[in-house]
C-alpha positions as CSV (number, residue, x, y, z in Angstrom):
1,M,-15.8,1.0,76.9
2,S,-15.4,-1.7,79.3
3,E,-17.6,0.6,82.0
4,I,-20.4,0.4,79.1
5,I,-20.1,-3.1,78.4
6,S,-20.1,-4.0,82.3
7,Y,-23.6,-1.9,82.3
8,Y,-25.4,-3.4,79.5
9,N,-24.4,-6.9,80.7
10,Q,-26.3,-6.6,84.0
11,F,-29.3,-4.4,82.5
12,D,-32.4,-5.1,80.2
13,E,-32.0,-3.7,77.3
14,W,-35.0,-5.7,75.1
15,G,-36.9,-4.8,78.3
16,R,-36.2,-1.5,78.4
17,L,-38.0,-0.3,75.0
18,D,-41.0,-2.3,76.6
19,R,-40.9,-0.1,79.6
20,E,-40.4,2.7,77.8
21,P,-42.5,2.3,74.6
22,I,-42.4,5.8,73.6
23,E,-38.9,5.5,72.5
24,F,-39.6,2.8,70.2
25,Q,-42.9,4.1,68.7
26,V,-41.2,7.7,67.8
27,N,-38.4,6.0,66.4
28,W,-40.3,3.6,64.6
29,H,-42.5,5.8,62.8
30,Y,-39.6,7.7,61.3
31,I,-37.9,4.8,60.1
32,R,-41.3,3.2,58.4
33,K,-41.9,6.8,57.0
34,Y,-38.4,7.3,55.4
35,M,-36.9,3.5,55.2
36,P,-36.5,2.6,51.5
37,K,-39.1,0.1,50.5
38,T,-36.4,-2.7,50.5
39,G,-32.4,-3.0,50.7
40,Y,-29.7,-4.1,52.9
41,V,-29.6,-2.3,56.4
42,L,-27.2,-1.7,59.0
43,D,-28.5,-1.8,62.9
44,N,-25.1,-0.1,64.4
45,G,-25.4,-0.4,68.2
46,A,-28.4,-2.4,68.3
47,G,-28.2,-3.8,71.5
48,P,-30.4,-7.1,71.6
49,G,-31.8,-6.1,68.3
50,K,-35.5,-4.9,69.3
51,Y,-35.3,-2.6,65.7
52,S,-33.4,-5.0,63.9
53,M,-36.1,-7.6,64.3
54,E,-39.0,-5.3,63.1
55,L,-36.6,-4.5,60.2
56,A,-36.4,-8.5,59.1
57,K,-40.0,-9.0,59.6
58,E,-40.8,-6.1,57.2
59,G,-38.3,-8.1,54.8
60,Y,-34.9,-6.5,55.3
61,K,-31.7,-8.1,55.1
62,V,-30.0,-6.7,58.2
63,T,-26.4,-6.8,59.9
64,L,-26.6,-6.1,63.2
65,T,-23.5,-4.7,65.4
66,D,-23.3,-3.9,69.3
67,L,-20.3,-2.9,71.2
68,T,-21.9,-5.5,73.6
69,P,-21.2,-9.1,72.9
70,K,-23.9,-10.5,75.6
71,L,-26.4,-8.3,73.5
72,V,-25.0,-9.4,70.4
73,E,-25.6,-12.8,71.8
74,I,-29.3,-12.2,72.5
75,A,-30.4,-10.7,69.5
76,E,-28.8,-13.7,67.2
77,N,-30.9,-15.6,70.1
78,K,-33.6,-13.7,69.4
79,A,-33.1,-14.3,65.6
80,N,-33.2,-17.4,65.8
81,E,-36.2,-17.6,67.7
82,L,-38.9,-15.5,66.0
83,Q,-37.2,-18.0,62.6
84,L,-35.4,-14.5,61.1
85,E,-32.3,-15.5,61.0
86,G,-32.5,-15.7,57.2
87,Q,-32.8,-12.1,57.1
88,F,-29.5,-11.5,58.9
89,N,-26.6,-11.2,57.1
90,G,-24.5,-10.8,60.0
91,F,-24.0,-10.4,64.1
92,Y,-20.7,-8.6,65.0
93,A,-19.7,-7.3,68.3
94,A,-17.8,-4.0,67.3
95,D,-17.5,-0.4,68.2
96,A,-19.5,2.0,66.3
97,R,-16.1,3.7,65.4
98,A,-14.4,1.2,63.8
99,L,-16.8,-0.9,61.7
100,N,-13.8,-2.6,60.4
101,M,-15.7,-6.0,58.9
102,I,-17.9,-4.3,56.9
103,K,-16.8,-2.7,53.3
104,D,-18.0,0.6,51.8
105,E,-21.2,1.3,51.0
106,Q,-22.9,-1.7,51.9
107,F,-26.2,-0.4,53.0
108,D,-29.2,1.2,51.6
109,A,-29.9,2.5,55.2
110,S,-28.2,2.6,58.3
111,L,-29.1,3.3,61.7
112,M,-27.3,4.6,65.2
113,L,-30.1,4.9,67.7
114,G,-27.7,4.1,70.6
115,P,-23.8,4.7,70.4
116,M,-24.5,8.6,70.8
117,Y,-26.1,8.2,74.0
118,H,-22.8,6.9,75.1
119,L,-19.4,8.7,73.3
120,Q,-19.2,11.9,74.7
121,E,-16.4,13.3,73.1
122,E,-16.8,15.2,69.7
123,I,-14.0,13.2,68.5
124,N,-15.8,9.7,69.2
125,R,-18.9,11.3,67.9
126,I,-17.0,12.0,64.7
127,K,-15.4,8.7,63.9
128,A,-18.8,7.0,64.2
129,V,-20.9,9.0,62.0
130,Q,-17.9,8.9,59.7
131,E,-18.3,5.2,59.9
132,L,-21.6,4.9,59.1
133,K,-21.7,7.5,56.7
134,R,-18.3,5.1,54.8
135,V,-20.6,2.1,55.0
136,T,-23.9,3.6,53.5
137,K,-24.5,4.0,50.0
138,K,-23.8,7.8,48.6
139,D,-28.1,7.5,48.1
140,G,-28.7,5.7,51.1
141,I,-30.2,7.1,54.3
142,I,-29.0,7.0,58.1
143,F,-30.9,7.5,61.0
144,V,-29.2,8.7,64.2
145,A,-30.7,9.4,67.5
146,F,-29.1,11.0,70.3
147,M,-30.5,11.2,74.1
148,P,-30.3,15.1,75.7
149,R,-28.6,15.3,79.1
150,I,-32.0,16.4,80.7
151,R,-33.1,12.9,79.9
152,H,-30.1,11.5,82.0
153,I,-31.3,13.3,84.9
154,L,-35.1,12.8,84.4
155,S,-34.7,8.9,84.3
156,S,-32.4,9.2,87.6
157,L,-35.2,11.0,89.5
158,L,-37.6,8.7,88.2
159,N,-36.0,5.5,88.5
160,P,-33.1,5.8,91.4
161,E,-33.3,2.0,91.7
162,K,-32.0,1.6,88.6
């Protein structure tokens, strides 16, 4: 996991969603469509918190986790900058496979829009999904994003310098 942290310490993840807006627009469309009207939300593997900030603006109480401490710090700073800090219940540097700081069934909805890109082994994906299920209420909703392998090839061909 240290190579993932090293990568994101050098990469502008907040800007990526601005440069590649279709990903954010599609995800946000479905999040808004299926999200409960109010409640507590976990954004697990949130990066710098682009989705978290939008959820906070909509009035949700958000808990943010990400593997990369630098991105968690950026998210916390962004929440302060946007005067949304009151909508957050915490910012945690955490592995999606081990959300030990979170009790069972805390969230009405949970998002995991990043970690599955990096968890290549089935056992690690299962652990991450089990953790998400554990911390989400029984009648809650879970949003998970995957990226097909062909997307990495396409990105490399379109932007070989990155």
